[in-house]
C-alpha positions in Angstrom: 11.4 -3.4 13.4 12.7 -6.7 12.2 15.6 -8.1 14.2 18.9 -8.5 12.5 20.2 -10.9 15.2 20.4 -14.7 14.6 21.1 -15.5 18.3 17.7 -16.9 19.1 17.4 -19.4 16.2 15.7 -22.7 16.9 17.1 -25.9 15.2 14.3 -25.8 12.7 15.2 -22.2 11.7 19.0 -22.7 11.5 20.3 -22.0 8.0 20.9 -25.2 6.1 23.5 -23.8 3.7 22.2 -25.6 0.6 23.8 -24.4 -2.5 21.3 -22.5 -4.7 20.6 -23.4 -8.3 21.5 -20.6 -10.6 19.4 -20.2 -13.7 21.3 -18.4 -16.5 19.9 -17.3 -19.9 18.7 -13.8 -19.4 21.4 -11.2 -20.1 19.4 -8.2 -18.7 17.6 -7.7 -15.4 14.8 -10.0 -14.3 12.0 -7.8 -12.9 9.5 -10.6 -12.2 9.2 -14.3 -11.7 6.2 -16.5 -10.9 5.3 -20.2 -10.5 2.4 -22.1 -12.0 -0.1 -24.0 -9.9 0.8 -27.6 -9.1 0.1 -30.1 -11.8 -1.5 -33.5 -11.2 1.9 -35.2 -11.2 3.2 -32.6 -8.7 5.3 -30.9 -11.3 5.1 -27.1 -11.9 6.7 -24.4 -14.0 8.5 -21.1 -13.5 8.2 -18.2 -15.9 10.4 -15.1 -15.8 10.2 -11.6 -17.4 13.3 -9.8 -18.6 14.1 -6.1 -19.4 15.9 -5.1 -22.5 15.3 -5.5 -26.3 15.4 -8.6 -28.3 17.8 -9.0 -31.2 17.1 -11.0 -34.3 18.7 -14.3 -35.3 17.8 -15.8 -38.6 15.3 -18.7 -38.1 17.7 -21.2 -39.8 20.3 -20.7 -37.1 18.7 -22.5 -34.2 15.8 -24.8 -33.3 14.9 -26.0 -29.8 12.3 -28.4 -28.5 9.4 -26.7 -26.7 7.4 -29.4 -25.0 6.3 -31.9 -27.7 6.6 -29.5 -30.7 9.8 -28.3 -32.4 9.9 -24.6 -32.7 12.4 -22.2 -34.3 13.4 -19.9 -31.5 16.2 -17.4 -30.8 18.4 -18.5 -27.9 17.8 -17.0 -24.5 18.3 -13.3 -24.8 17.2 -9.9 -23.6 13.6 -8.9 -23.4 12.1 -12.3 -23.8 10.2 -14.2 -21.2 11.4 -17.8 -20.4 9.6 -20.9 -19.3 11.4 -23.4 -17.0 10.9 -26.6 -15.1 9.9 -25.3 -11.6 11.7 -28.0 -9.6 15.0 -28.0 -11.5 15.2 -24.6 -13.3 15.8 -26.4 -16.6 15.1 -24.2 -19.5 12.0 -25.3 -21.5 11.7 -22.5 -24.0 11.7 -18.7 -24.7 8.7 -16.8 -25.9 9.8 -14.7 -28.9 7.7 -11.8 -30.1 8.0 -8.7 -27.9 10.0 -5.7 -29.1 10.7 -4.1 -25.7 11.3 -4.9 -22.1 9.0 -7.5 -20.6 8.0 -6.3 -17.1 5.8 -9.2 -15.9 5.0 -12.7 -16.9 2.4 -15.1 -15.4 1.1 -18.5 -16.1 -2.7 -19.2 -16.3 -4.3 -21.4 -13.6 -4.2 -24.4 -15.9 -0.7 -23.5 -17.2 -1.9 -23.8 -20.8 -1.2 -20.1 -21.5 1.1 -17.4 -20.3 0.5 -13.6 -20.2 3.2 -11.1 -20.5 3.3 -7.3 -20.1 5.8 -5.3 -22.2 7.2 -1.8 -22.9 6.3 -2.3 -26.6 2.7 -1.2 -25.7 1.4 -4.7 -25.8 0.4 -7.6 -23.6 0.6 -11.1 -25.2 -1.1 -14.4 -24.5 1.1 -17.4 -25.4 0.5 -21.1 -25.9 2.8 -22.7 -23.4 2.8 -26.1 -25.3 4.0 -24.7 -28.6 5.5 -21.3 -27.7 3.3 -19.5 -30.2 1.8 -16.1 -29.5 -2.0 -16.5 -29.6 -3.3 -13.0 -28.9 -1.7 -9.5 -28.8 -3.5 -7.0 -26.6 -2.6 -3.6 -28.2 -2.4 -0.7 -25.8 -1.5 3.0 -26.2 1.4 3.0 -23.7 3.7 0.7 -21.8 2.1 -2.3 -20.1 3.5 -3.1 -16.7 1.1 -5.6 -15.2 -0.9 -8.7 -16.1 -3.0 -11.1 -14.0 -5.2 -14.1 -14.3 -8.1 -14.9 -11.9 -7.3 -17.8 -9.6 -9.6 -20.3 -11.4 -10.2 -18.9 -14.8 -7.7 -19.0 -17.7 -9.9 -17.0 -20.1 -9.8 -13.7 -18.3 -6.7 -11.4 -18.2 -6.3 -8.1 -16.5 -3.8 -5.5 -17.7 -2.4 -2.2 -16.4 0.4 0.2 -17.0 1.4 3.7 -18.0 -2.1 4.5 -19.3 -3.3 4.3 -15.7 -6.2 2.2 -16.8 -7.2 -1.2 -15.4 -8.7 -3.4 -18.1 -10.1 -6.9 -18.2 -10.1 -8.9 -21.4 -12.2 -12.0 -22.1 -10.0 -14.0 -24.4 -12.4 -16.9 -24.9 -13.4 -15.8 -28.4 -10.0 -14.3 -29.2 -7.7 -17.4 -29.1 -7.2 -18.7 -32.6 -7.8 -22.3 -33.4 -4.9 -24.1 -35.1 -5.6 -27.3 -37.0 -3.1 -30.0 -37.9 -3.2 -28.8 -41.5 -2.2 -25.3 -40.6 1.6 -25.6 -40.6 4.5 -23.6 -41.9 6.8 -24.9 -44.5 9.3 -25.9 -41.8 6.7 -28.2 -40.1 6.0 -25.8 -37.2 2.5 -24.8 -36.3 1.2 -21.9 -38.3 1.1 -18.5 -36.6 -2.5 -17.5 -36.1 -1.9 -14.6 -33.7 -4.7 -12.1 -33.6 -4.5 -8.5 -32.3 -7.1 -7.0 -30.0 -7.3 -3.3 -29.3 -7.4 -2.3 -25.6 -10.4 -0.2 -26.2 -12.5 -3.4 -26.6 -11.7 -4.5 -23.0 -13.8 -3.7 -19.9 -12.3 -0.8 -18.1 -12.6 -0.8 -14.3 -12.4 2.3 -12.1 -12.3 4.9 -14.8 -10.1 7.8 -13.7 -9.2 6.3 -10.4 -5.5 5.8 -10.9 -3.2 8.8 -10.9 0.1 6.9 -11.6 1.2 3.8 -13.5 -0.3 0.5 -12.5 2.7 -1.7 -11.5 0.9 -4.8 -10.1 -2.5 -6.5 -10.4 -3.5 -9.5 -8.3 -6.8 -11.3 -8.2 -8.1 -12.4 -4.8 -9.6 -15.7 -3.9 -13.0 -14.0 -4.3 -13.0 -13.5 -8.2 -15.1 -10.4 -7.8 -12.3 -8.5 -6.0 -9.1 -7.4 -7.8 -6.2 -5.4 -6.3 -3.9 -2.9 -8.0 -0.6 -1.4 -6.9 0.1 2.1 -8.2 2.7 4.4 -6.8 2.3 4.0 -3.0 -1.3 2.9 -3.0 -3.2 -0.4 -3.0 -6.8 -0.4 -4.2 -9.3 -3.1 -3.9 -11.8 -3.1 -6.8 -15.3 -4.7 -6.8 -15.7 -5.9 -10.4 -19.5 -6.0 -10.5 -19.8 -2.3 -9.4 -16.4 -1.3 -11.0 -15.7 0.7 -7.9 -13.0 0.9 -5.2 -14.1 -0.7 -2.0 -10.9 -0.4 0.0 -7.7 1.7 -0.3 -4.4 1.6 1.6 -1.6 4.2 1.3 1.7 2.7 2.2 5.0 4.1 3.5 6.7 4.3 0.1 6.5 3.3 -3.6 5.4 -0.3 -4.0 8.1 -2.6 -5.2 6.2 -5.9 -5.3 2.7 -7.0 -4.7 2.0 -10.8 -4.9 -0.1 -13.5 -3.4 1.7 -16.2 -1.5 -0.2 -19.5 -1.4 0.4 -23.2 -1.5 -1.4 -25.9 -3.5 -4.6 -27.1 -1.8 -3.1 -30.4 -0.9 -0.3 -28.7 1.0 -2.5 -26.2 3.0 -4.1 -26.4 6.4 -6.0 -24.1 8.7 -2.9 -23.8 10.9 -1.0 -22.1 8.1 -0.6 -18.3 8.2 -3.8 -17.0 6.6 -5.8 -20.1 7.6 -5.0 -21.8 4.3 -6.1 -18.9 2.1 -3.7 -16.9 -0.1 -1.8 -14.1 1.7 -1.1 -10.8 0.0 2.6 -9.9 0.5 3.6 -6.3 -0.4 7.0 -4.5 -0.3 6.9 -0.7 -0.1 9.5 1.8 1.1 11.1 0.3 4.1 8.2 -2.0 5.1 6.6 -5.2 4.2 2.9 -5.8 4.6 0.6 -8.9 4.7 -3.2 -9.2 4.2 -5.4 -12.3 4.5 -8.9 -13.4 4.0 -11.0 -14.3 1.0 -10.7 -10.7 -0.2 -7.3 -10.1 1.3 -8.7 -7.2 3.2 -7.6 -8.2 6.7 -4.2 -6.9 7.7 -2.2 -9.7 9.3 1.1 -7.9 9.9 3.4 -5.1 8.8 7.1 -5.1 9.5 9.4 -2.1 9.4 12.9 -2.7 8.1 16.0 -0.6 8.4 16.7 -0.8 4.6 14.7 -0.2 1.4 12.8 -3.3 0.3 12.3 -4.4 -3.3 10.3 -7.6 -2.9 8.8 -10.0 -0.4 7.2 -13.5 -0.4 5.7 -15.6 2.4 6.0 -19.3 3.4 2.7 -19.7 5.2 3.5 -23.3 6.4 7.1 -22.7 7.4 6.1 -19.4 9.0 8.8 -17.2 7.5 9.1 -14.6 4.9 11.9 -13.6 2.4 12.7 -10.0 1.6 14.7 -8.8 -1.4 16.8 -5.7 -0.8 16.5 -2.7 -3.1 19.4 -0.6 -4.6 22.3 -0.6 -3.7 22.1 -3.9 -1.8 22.1 -7.4 -3.4 20.9 -9.7 -0.6 17.7 -11.6 0.2 17.0 -11.9 3.9 14.8 -14.5 5.6 12.8 -13.7 8.7 10.8 -15.8 11.2 7.1 -14.8 11.1 6.3 -15.1 14.8 9.0 -12.7 16.1 10.5 -11.0 13.0 13.9 -12.4 13.8 16.3 -12.7 10.9 17.2 -16.4 10.4 19.2 -16.4 7.1 20.9 -14.2 4.5 21.3 -15.1 0.9 24.3 -13.4 -0.7 24.4 -14.9 -4.2 23.1 -12.1 -6.5 25.1 -9.2 -7.9 22.2 -6.7 -8.0 18.9 -5.9 -6.2 16.4 -8.8 -5.8 13.4 -7.5 -7.7 11.1 -10.6 -7.3 10.7 -13.5 -4.8 8.3 -16.4 -5.2 7.6 -19.7 -3.4 6.9 -22.8 -5.3 3.3 -24.2 -5.0 4.5 -27.0 -2.8 6.6 -24.7 -0.6 9.7 -26.8 -1.0 11.8 -24.1 -2.7 11.7 -20.4 -3.5 13.2 -18.4 -6.3 14.7 -14.9 -6.6 15.0 -12.8 -9.7 17.6 -10.1 -9.8 19.0 -7.0 -11.6 22.0 -9.3 -12.4 20.0 -11.2 -15.0 19.9 -14.5 -13.0 17.3 -16.5 -11.2 18.4 -18.4 -8.1 16.4 -21.3 -6.6 16.8 -21.9 -2.9 15.9 -25.2 -1.2 13.2 -25.0 1.5 12.8 -28.6 2.6 14.7 -31.6 4.0 15.8 -34.6 1.9 16.2 -35.1 -1.8 14.3 -32.5 -3.9 14.8 -31.5 -7.6 18.6 -31.4 -8.2 19.5 -31.2 -4.5 21.0 -34.2 -2.6 19.3 -35.1 0.6 20.0 -33.9 4.1 21.8 -30.8 5.4 25.0 -32.9 5.7 25.0 -33.4 1.9 25.0 -29.6 1.7 25.0 -28.9 -2.0 23.2 -29.4 -5.3 23.9 -32.0 -7.8 24.3 -29.2 -10.4 25.2 -25.7 -9.5 23.5 -24.1 -12.5 20.4 -24.7 -14.6 21.1 -23.6 -18.1 
């Protein structure tokens, strides 16, 4: 069981007491956050999902700048995924179009598109440069999970209450928008197309007996993992069959890969430089490594119910978000499971934790509708002043 004592901390492990950045905007719970891969200029993005329903504001009321294009968007509100600068938390834009809670949001490997899963029976593919919806994937029930392969932005997997794992090839589905196709207000014309889920490839017909809550693609693009109820399943895509199954100690609260950008990885990292699968279920957290994430590296029993977990493979620590009724995120040292820090900023359970692709910060998404960004390095970074002695952030909140 993970130790709750901080008596054996080394200087490197000691809490630095940096003030977190608080990202406001969502007014309903944030069930999922994820970072993009690292860009060539070492920038990256953060996307967040949000529960709740959107409300309508007349288009004439507000316009915001989304990258290099001016779009007419509603302000940040319930049920709409948001895109942010990953280092600062600064709001870039809100994707408007879903009519129900958005359970998951992910960015493609090249960050050119985003995929979202919603309670409105759809998954959507968005252009991250313009904010326009490109494709709607129409399902017959609530969609809870979406995933891209690690090196392919043209495939998307979905899952949800239909208990079906589907893979869409969106290469031929994305509409082409020309400069001449614009609205009267000068914004790009909406060329969104709708694709019925029946046209996708279904994998593992009849295998799932409960809603699919998470989907992750391994480093081996032929192996995909689903989390449903208390069970992880590894699917071999060519054969469409389950090649490994693990029944965990409780319902799975989170199932995500923790990995750093290639230029930040080394063989001495946990997992040998490969992505590590981190899973929170019941009162335990689990970690699997290898090309197919089939090698169990560690499992740690907690004395509380866990909602989320993420791993820092280079810093050799992991962050655990507590489930209802708690509101804390706890940091543990990998080598001996000692608790080395506690984050007490949220006012609701921490549903999602993710490390940035350079490992220099991590973010937490909570029931309280906020995202907090926690510094994980020395010196100046993002909006933080340098050195533990400086203590705080240049700005306490990213709007």
